[in-house]
C-alpha positions in Angstrom: -11.6 146.9 14.3 -13.7 143.9 15.2 -13.4 140.6 13.3 -16.3 138.1 13.3 -16.3 134.5 12.2 -19.6 132.5 12.1 -19.9 128.8 12.2 -22.5 126.1 12.8 -24.7 126.4 9.7 -25.9 123.4 7.8 -28.9 121.4 6.5 -31.6 120.4 8.9 -35.2 119.1 8.6 -38.1 121.3 9.6 -38.7 121.1 13.3 -35.0 120.5 14.0 -32.4 122.7 15.7 -29.1 124.3 15.0 -26.7 126.4 17.0 -24.7 129.1 15.3 -21.6 130.5 16.8 -19.9 133.9 16.3 -16.2 134.3 17.4 -15.3 137.9 17.9 -11.8 139.3 18.1 -9.8 142.5 17.7 -10.8 144.6 20.7 -12.8 144.8 23.9 -16.6 144.8 23.4 -17.9 146.5 26.5 -20.4 148.8 24.8 -21.1 146.7 21.7 -24.3 145.4 20.5 -23.9 141.9 19.0 -26.5 140.8 16.5 -27.6 138.1 14.1 -29.1 138.9 10.7 -30.2 136.7 7.8 -30.7 137.1 4.1 -32.7 134.7 2.0 -32.4 134.4 -1.7 -34.0 137.4 -3.4 -34.8 139.1 -0.1 -33.2 141.9 1.9 -31.1 141.3 4.9 -33.3 141.2 8.0 -32.7 141.5 11.7 -33.0 138.3 13.8 -31.7 139.0 17.3 -29.3 141.1 19.2 -27.7 141.2 22.6 -25.8 144.0 24.4 -22.3 142.7 25.2 -22.1 144.2 28.7 -25.7 144.5 29.9 -27.1 141.3 28.3 -30.2 143.1 27.1 -31.8 141.1 24.3 -34.1 141.8 21.4 -35.7 139.4 18.9 -37.5 139.7 15.6 -41.1 138.7 16.0 -40.6 135.9 13.5 -38.2 134.1 15.7 -39.5 134.9 19.2 -40.0 131.8 21.2 -37.9 129.7 18.9 -34.5 131.3 18.8 -32.2 132.2 21.7 -29.3 134.5 21.5 -26.6 134.3 24.2 -23.0 135.2 24.8 -20.0 133.7 26.5 -18.3 136.7 27.8 -14.8 135.4 28.6 -14.4 133.6 25.2 -15.9 136.4 23.1 -18.5 134.1 21.6 -22.1 134.9 20.6 -24.5 132.1 20.0 -27.8 131.7 18.2 -29.7 128.6 19.3 -32.4 128.0 16.7 -35.2 125.6 17.5 -38.4 124.5 15.8 -36.8 125.5 12.5 -39.0 126.2 9.5 -38.3 126.2 5.8 -38.7 130.0 5.8 -35.7 130.2 8.2 -33.5 129.2 5.3 -31.0 131.9 4.7 -27.4 133.0 5.1 -27.0 134.1 8.7 -24.6 136.9 9.5 -23.1 138.0 12.8 -22.6 141.7 13.4 -21.1 144.0 16.0 -21.7 147.7 16.4 -21.4 150.7 18.7 -24.1 152.6 16.8 -26.0 151.7 13.7 -25.7 148.2 12.3 -24.7 149.7 8.9 -21.6 151.2 10.6 -20.6 148.0 12.3 -18.5 145.0 11.5 -19.9 141.9 9.8 -18.9 138.3 9.4 -18.8 136.3 6.2 -22.0 134.5 6.9 -23.0 130.9 7.3 -25.7 129.0 5.3 -28.7 127.5 7.1 -31.0 125.4 5.0 -34.2 123.9 6.4 -35.9 121.2 4.4 -39.6 120.5 4.5 
């Protein structure tokens, strides 16, 4: 079982930056995919970015390409989401997830609120 705890959310003005962190614990993560998702009020949860824990392969949603950067700190079992050039439409609860297969079968954190003011 994997436990995930997010931190780093907050209120920021449009154009600003935030860095989210996800602390993972519970087991080794060699084959895991680690991801960030977000859910805005009244909308479905959507994929933001993912990184393979061992290979470092990365994927981004089109809506955040060029603005967000996902990374991992292998030894400390930390995953980051650096969010730059934030827009009001980035406002959402951001969740960290870890999975060996489908995201729906994975482990999820409790979420952290990001609010971008215009």
